[in-house]
Structure formats: structure tokens, C-alpha cells
C-alpha positions, 0 to 999 in steps of 0.5 A: 393955552396952546403949546409951542416947540422951541429951539434956543441957545443958553448963556453957555452957547448950548442948544436947548429944545423943548415944549412950553405953553404960551398964549402966542408965539411972541409970549413964548419968546418972551418966556424963553428970554426970561429964562436967559435963553435966546430963541432960534425958532418957536413953532406951534405944536402938532405932530402932523404939521408940515411946513412949506418946505415939505419938512415936518416941523413942530412936535414931529421934529422932537419925535425922532424924525418921524418915529412913533413915540408910543409902541404898542406896549407903551400905548397900552401902559400910558392908557392904563396910567391915564385911566387910573388917574381919571378913574380916581377922580383926578381932572383930565388936565391934572392927570396929563400934567402928572403923566408929563412929569412921569414921561420916560423920554423927551419926545413922550414928554413933549407929546403929552405936554401938547395934549395938556395944552390943547385940553387947557385951551378948551379943546376936547380930549378926542380932538387933541388926540386926533391932531396926533394921528401918527400916535393915536388911531381913529378908533382910539380917538373915537372911543375917547370921544364917546367916553367924553360925551357919555361922561364915563371917560375913566371907564372907557379908558380902562376898557381901552387899555384892556383891549390894547393889552389883550390884542398885544398878548394875542400878537405876542403869543402868535409871534412866539408860536412862529418864532421857533419854526422860523429860526429852525428854517433859517438855520437849516437854509444856512447849513444846507447852503454851506454844505452845498457850496463849500463841503461838496466841492471839497469832496469833488476835488478829492475824486477829480483825479480818479477816472471812475464814474461817481454815484448818481446822487453825488453827481446830482449834488455836484451839479447843484453845488456848481449851480449855487456857486455860479449862479447863487447871487443871480438866484438871490437877486431873482428872489428879491425881484419876486418879493418886490413884485409880489409886494407891488402886486399886493399894493393893488387893491384888486389883486390884494382882495383876490390874494386875501380871499385865496389865503383864507381857503388854505387848510391851516393858516386860512382858519388861523387868519379867519379867527385872528381877524374875526377876534379883532373885529368882535373885540373892537366892535364890543369896545365901541358899543360899550363906549356908546358909539352908534352901531353904524360908526362902530361897524365902520371903525371895526372893519378898518381893523381887519387886515384881510381885505376880503373880510374887510369887504364882507364887513363893509357889506354887512354895514350896508345891510345894517344901514338898510335895517337888517339886524347885525347878526343876520348881516354877519351870518350872510358873510361866510368868511366870518366864523359862525360864532360871531353871528351867533353871539351877536344874535344872543346879544341882540335878543338879550340887550347885551350886545357888547358883552356877547361880542366880547365873549365871542372875541375871547373865544375866538382869541383862545381858539387862535392861540390853540390853533397856533400852538398846534400848528407850531407843534406840528411844524417843529418836528417836521422841520427837524425831520426835513432838515435831517433828511437834506443833511443825510442826502448831502452826507450820502453824496459825500460818503458814497464815492468813499465807500465805492473807492474803498470797495475798489481798493479791496 
């Protein structure tokens, strides 16, 4: 039975919005009138439905004006809940009904209700999910579709929830490792700008009446201070323009490919980027293979998870080699941007018939290595940033103190 989003007015004149299930739009209006509601609009549910005026209609209006209902944490929790209900033997329709009742927000309730309505109407669950591409990625729906075809939807949902949680945990650890250096850098920039633009000019006013020449360091600092005060906004505008230019350049596929290839060659962050992308690739490929997705389709989907365009191009080249009959391990081994660990575990998996298990082990090892490298890099950056900040502040203090010392010696 299809679902319809509605806007109506109750007997007190208050506006009511929501989702209900009905055979037709006319039936939906009849149900609203039976509840003493005056229907204003009744629209078929669909997160990607757009009306003729170019405005989003249907469910997307109830999703907060285009905002996503599920963030990464919410999607992992929702998938885990659905996996638990389905694995316990509950039919999918009843599981979705339970999740609709337990939804934390109205947009989430409307979304799950629309999925339940599509399933009740006889649509496969994967097809119902694909109608809400803003919330569920193609990889997510592909895994669900494979689980439905194999009859192991509960197991596949559980594995999908594991993958989402592992990916989120890795991202949080990387963000946590980069957070402290970022805060220290921001505080250092603010302090230096304050000292240069406010404190140094105050000192300059003190010695403006003296006819003695100022120390070289003080002169340089005063010139820098004058430049910041006179052209600071122009400098900021230039930085913004450069950032916009880089952003526009990265939108060009050819430039982005060269940029990402060069990024992988950087000493520390290059290895970190290689490991992170390879871990996502291996984990997604293992999950799809476990769900029974054909290897060519799995490779195509896994390559889309690679944020680095150079590694994505290598993955697509490997896909061509596999399509031509080459083993997966051999195809990946020819692409030097992928860590050798991926091709080694893929070869072991092909030889033993446990390719999904070996790919997951490769993903786990790469993820652990990425975490180790990130923490090591953060450990190195923290004292370096503190020392650099202390050195800059020391130069500013010396620029302020040297004229005072010079004047004190002159008085003596």
C-alpha cells in the first residue's frame, strides 16, 4: 500500500503534517476527513520526488528542507536495530513497523513509514531504499538487495551495521588525532595576530619620540605589524580567493586526479591517505562479497568509496583486468598505489576460497595501521606546534624588550 505525505487543518485550525498509507490519493483524503481533518495537500511519498516548480515535494519537505534524516551514527544504529529484529525472526514489515513506532523524530518516522508502505505494496526492500538515495547509498542498497536474493537479510544487515560502525570509529579516531593540533594552530594564529596588530604598535608609540634607531628585529616586527594593520583584510580576501580557486580547480577531474596522485607521494600524510582509502576499499569489497554480490559489481561499488581519485582510477583499471579474466590479487598487485597487503591477502583468499574473510582481515590491519600512523603523527605535531608557537611569541617579546633594554643602557 503506497504512502502519502499530507498537510491538513484540524477542527481548531491548527496545521497537521504527516504520512499515512492508502490505496489512492482520494482514499488518503477520505481517511483524513474521517479523522476530522481538512486536507490541504496529499502527495505521494518519495525523497527524490520533485514537482514541476522545481521544489522538492513529498517526503523531502518533512526531512527538514533537504537535510538528511540519518547521520552516520544514526544510520549505523538504525541498521543495527533492524538487523536485530529481522535476525530474531520478525518479518520485515513488522520490523519496520516497530522502528516506525520507536523513531526519535518526525522526519525519521515518516521515512521509515514510507519504506514500510513500499514493502507492504510488494516492492523489494532494496528498491524501496533506492528511492531515498539521499539517505541510503548505492552500496547500502546493493548489499541489502544481495541479502534479499540470498535469503540471509538478517545476517547481511548485521554485517552492514558492523561495517558502518567500524568505518565511523576509524573516522572518529582520525578526527580525534587531528583535533588537538588544529586547535593549537588556530590559537597560535589568533595570539600572533593579536600581538602583532595591537601590542607591537603600542610599543612603537612609546619609542616614537626618541631619535635613536630601533633594533633590527623591532624594525622588522613594526613593518610586519604595519602590513597586517593596513592590508590585513586584503590578505584575508586573498586567502579566501585562493581557497575558492583551489576548490574550483579540484572540481576539474584532470586537476583533481593529478592533485590526489601528488598527495599520495607526500612523506607522512600520503601513507595515511593510502592506508585509509585502501582500508575502506577492502572492507567494502569484503562486505559485498560476503553478501553474494558478483565480484565485478562489487569492485565497481567498492571503487566508489575511494575518496582519492588516483586510487579510484587504479581500482577501475583493476576492474577491467578482472573482467578480462585476471585474478583479483594479480590485478591489484599491478597498481602500486594500493598497499601490497591488499593484494597479498586477496591472493590468500583466492587460494583458500575465503576471499571475503581475507579481505576483511586486510581491512582490519590497514585500519589499525592508519590509527597508529595518525596517533604517531599527532604525537609529533603537538610538541612541534607548541615549540613553533613559543618561538614566534619569543621573537615578538624580544622585539618589544630590545628597545627597552637599549634605552635602559643609554640612561645608565
